[in-house]
N, C-alpha and C positions, 0 to 999 in steps of 0.2 A: 681736653680738646687742645689743640695747639695753634697757634695763629701763624698763617702764612701770608706772605708779604704779595701781593699782586704783581705781575710780571712789567707793569709800567713803571711802581713803585721803583723795584730791584733794579730798571735801568736807568734811573735819573740819575744825572750827575748834577753837583750844586758845587756854586760858589758864594760866600759870606764875606760883606764889606763891612767895615766902620760907617755909622750913617753918618755924612759928613758932605759941606758942597763940592768937593771933588768926587765923590763918591754916585752923586747924582748923575754926573756925565756918564761915566762908567755902565751903570744901571741904561741909563738911555742908550748908550752903544750896543751893549748887550741885547737890547730887545728890540733895535732895530734890526741886528743879525742874525737874533733867533725869535722868529714869531712865537713861537709856542712857550717861549718862559714863560713861568710862573715866579711872578715878585711874589714876596711876604716881607714885608718891612714889620720892624721892631722898633722900641725906642731909641737900641743904641747899635742895628745890626738891619741888612738888609739883605736876605738871602734869595739867590736865583735858583730856580731846577729850571732844569732841562732834560724833555727824556731823550734820552740817545747818548746824545753829541752836543756841548756847547762851545762855542767858537766866538772869542773875541777879535776884531780886525784892528788891527794899528790905523789903517786907513778911514775907518768909521770915527774913530776916536779923534785923530786929527780935523776931521771936518768939522766931529762938536766943539771942540773945545778952541780950534782956530789956532793952533800950533803945531809942531813936530810932535811927537809923543812918543814916547821911548817904554814898550808894554812892561820892564821891571817897574816900571812906575806902579804898576798894580798892586805891588807888594806891599806897598807903603798903609796900605788900608785894608790888607788882607786879612779875615780872621780866620776862616776856613775853607776847605773845600774837600770834592771826595771825586776819585776818579784817575784814572789816567792822565797824565799831563804829557802835551808837547809844546813844545814851545820855538818860536823864531821869531825872526825881527818882526815878520808882519804878521803874526797869528797867535794866541793862546789859547788851545783846544784841550777841553777834559770829556774825554770818554772812558769808557768799560771795556775793555779787550776782551772781543768773543774768541772761544777756545773751540 
């Protein structure tokens, strides 16, 4: 008997960060921009899974941190991610290409 991943799990993208004060705001911004996000907290890591497409918006982060935010700062606490990446000055997007 073989295990088959459910279509929902297969189409999920995720991003994982170190758990610290800086990433609390990042997670809050991701949840604000992705209401369907599933957040799993571990002692040293927080993992956010989203079906289909995950968007991190610079504007949302700037509102929450109260200063200008360069999305490249995300990489300082990044542990891992899954999906194809699209990056601009305004958005960091993870998704799976559909052929």
